[in-house]
N, C-alpha and C positions, 0 to 999 in steps of 0.2 A: 573515445568515450571518457567522460569525466567522472563525476561523483557516483553514478549508478553503473553497475556492471551490465554487460551485454545481456546476461541471463535475466537480470531484473527488468531491463527494458523490453525484452522479448515477452516476458510473462505479462507485463502491463499491457503491451499491445494486444496480446491474445485474449486477455481477460478483462479489458477495460469496460466491456458491456455489463459487468456486474455492478458498476458504479454509475455509468453514464448511459443515457438512452441512445446517444449517437456517438460514433467514434470521435475522440478528441485528438488522435494522432494516427498517422498511417505509416510512418517510417521510424526507425530507431532515433534519428535526430529530432524529429517532432516529439517523440515520447520523452526524450531527455529534456528538451526545452520545457515541455508541459510540466514534468515532475519538478524541475527546478523552479518554475514560476509558482507552483502551489506549495513549494517547500515540503515535498514528500520526504519521508524518512524511512530508513531501513533499520530494523532492530533485530536483535538476535534471538528473542524468545517471546512466548506469549505473556510472560510476566512483564516484559518491557512494553508490549502492546498495551497491557492493562495500565501500566504506569503512564504511558503517553496519553491515553484517554483521560485518566484521572487528572493529570496536569492540565489538560485542556478544558477541564470542568465537566466532563461527561460522568454520569453516574453508572459505573460499571460493576459496582460491588455485587450485584445480584447475578451478573453474567457468568456462565461457566466458561471454561477454556474453549470448549467447542463453539459456543455462541460467539466468543471474541474472534475466533478464527474464521467464522462464517460471516462476520460483519462486512458489509459491502465496501467499506474503506480499507479492508485488510486483504492484501494479496499474499498468498503463501508462495514463497520462492522455492525453486527446486533444491537449493542448498540448505533448506530448513530455516532460513531467516524469513522475515516478514517486511513487506513494503506497506506503509500506511500512507494513503492518499486522501486528503480532505477535499472533496469535490465542492 
């Protein structure tokens, strides 16, 4: 595995339905290729999630931390970090 941890890839495979109507990947390798193609990022905190969305032009000032964490593009990883995938 390259840029994304196995834990990250497994979480994306398991939870991809929160963002996509149909599966975009079925194996760890497909998940990694997909995440690389859409330039998904892993950040360490909800503050970094907020910063990411602000930098991409999204208006997140009114969003609570809970709302940010529940955004369909945000995948909470078991180690406490966050995967952001723009579909």
